[in-house]
C-alpha positions in Angstrom: 92.1 83.1 91.5 94.6 85.9 92.2 93.3 89.4 91.6 94.2 91.2 88.4 95.8 94.0 90.4 98.5 91.8 91.9 101.8 91.1 90.1 104.0 88.4 91.5 107.6 88.5 90.3 109.4 85.2 90.8 113.1 85.1 90.2 114.6 81.6 90.2 118.2 82.0 91.5 118.8 78.3 91.8 118.0 75.5 89.3 117.2 73.2 92.2 113.7 74.6 92.2 113.0 73.7 88.6 114.8 70.3 88.9 113.2 69.1 92.2 110.1 71.2 92.9 108.9 72.7 89.6 105.4 73.5 90.9 106.5 76.1 93.3 104.8 78.9 91.4 101.4 77.3 91.8 101.9 76.9 95.5 102.9 80.6 95.8 99.7 81.6 94.0 97.6 79.2 96.2 99.1 80.7 99.4 98.5 84.3 98.2 94.8 83.4 97.5 94.5 82.2 101.1 96.0 85.4 102.4 93.6 87.5 100.3 90.6 85.5 101.3 91.2 85.1 105.0 93.7 87.6 106.5 92.3 90.8 107.9 95.4 92.8 106.9 94.6 91.9 103.3 90.9 92.8 103.3 91.3 95.8 101.1 93.8 94.5 98.5 91.1 94.9 95.8 91.0 98.7 96.4 94.7 99.2 95.5 95.2 99.7 91.8 98.5 97.8 91.6 100.2 95.5 94.2 103.5 93.9 93.7 105.1 90.9 95.4 108.7 89.8 94.8 109.7 86.2 95.4 113.2 84.7 95.0 113.6 81.0 95.1 117.2 80.5 95.8 119.8 78.1 97.2 121.3 78.0 100.7 124.4 79.9 99.7 122.3 82.8 98.4 120.0 83.0 101.4 123.0 82.6 103.7 124.6 85.8 102.2 121.3 87.7 102.7 120.9 86.4 106.3 124.5 87.5 107.0 124.1 90.9 105.4 120.6 91.8 106.8 120.3 89.8 110.0 124.0 89.3 111.1 123.4 85.5 111.1 126.0 83.6 109.2 123.8 80.6 108.4 121.4 79.5 105.7 117.7 79.6 106.7 114.5 78.5 105.1 112.8 81.9 104.4 113.5 85.6 104.8 110.9 88.3 104.4 111.7 91.9 103.6 108.6 94.0 104.1 108.3 97.2 102.1 105.5 98.7 104.2 105.4 100.1 107.7 102.7 99.2 110.1 101.1 102.6 109.4 101.1 101.9 105.7 99.4 98.5 106.2 96.8 100.1 108.4 96.1 103.0 106.0 96.1 101.0 102.7 94.8 97.6 103.6 93.0 97.5 107.0 91.0 100.7 107.1 91.5 101.7 103.4 91.8 105.3 104.6 94.1 106.0 101.7 93.9 104.4 98.3 97.3 105.1 96.6 97.4 105.8 92.9 100.8 104.2 92.6 101.9 100.6 92.7 102.4 99.3 96.2 105.2 96.9 96.8 104.3 94.4 99.5 108.0 93.3 99.8 110.3 90.5 99.1 110.3 86.9 100.2 113.4 84.7 99.7 113.4 80.9 100.0 116.5 78.6 100.5 115.9 75.3 98.8 118.3 72.9 100.6 117.2 74.0 104.0 113.5 73.7 103.2 114.0 70.3 101.6 116.1 69.0 104.5 113.6 70.3 107.1 110.7 68.6 105.3 112.5 65.3 105.2 113.7 65.6 108.8 110.2 66.4 110.0 108.5 63.8 107.8 106.5 66.3 105.8 105.8 66.7 102.1 108.1 69.3 100.6 105.0 71.0 99.1 103.3 71.2 102.5 106.4 72.6 104.2 106.9 75.1 101.4 103.3 76.3 101.7 103.7 76.8 105.5 106.9 78.9 104.9 105.3 80.8 102.0 102.3 81.8 104.2 104.7 82.6 107.0 106.7 84.9 104.8 103.6 86.6 103.4 102.2 87.2 106.9 105.5 88.9 107.8 105.0 91.3 104.9 101.6 92.2 106.4 103.0 93.1 109.8 102.6 89.8 111.6 105.6 88.7 113.7 106.6 86.1 116.3 108.9 88.3 118.5 106.8 87.9 121.6 104.4 85.2 122.8 101.3 87.1 121.9 102.5 87.7 118.3 103.7 84.2 118.0 100.4 82.8 119.1 98.4 85.0 116.7 100.7 84.2 113.8 100.7 80.4 114.4 96.9 80.4 114.8 96.5 82.2 111.5 99.0 79.9 109.8 97.2 76.8 111.0 93.9 78.2 109.8 95.2 79.0 106.3 97.1 75.7 106.0 93.9 73.8 106.9 92.1 75.4 104.0 94.9 74.0 101.8 94.3 70.6 103.4 97.8 70.7 105.1 98.2 69.4 108.7 99.1 71.6 111.6 102.9 72.1 111.3 103.2 72.8 115.1 102.0 69.4 116.2 104.6 67.2 117.8 
């Protein structure tokens, strides 16, 4: 069960989500529970009086505009993460709990592009729900400071993703 101090704001930009994958909100909650239960960077979430997570479930046109504006890539993508916290904030608030803020802490924003996610799932022979959970966990890890810019970071992030997905009974997405 999600902690009472976490508010998840989900904005459905595209009707495709309701029409073709209406359970997305339940999967978002299940992924956040795994993050809370198993990710070191989230170990002190309970100490923060109020946490906020913003999710946008959109279409490819919407995510393409964001990708172009914020990453200078003129293409749709599956997921974009926009962290609100610096590495120092994550360390102070969540890992060491050196500071317990008395204000709401925004983890950041995650945006999903439906058509790309749906196409990737079909092309890779995966269930849409499984692929979405992988991308949801991936996006949430980015908000907590994980990245895959270099080999060490990629290895750490992939290992954690596989561990979290296995707890949701989802196969390793990196297997060939």
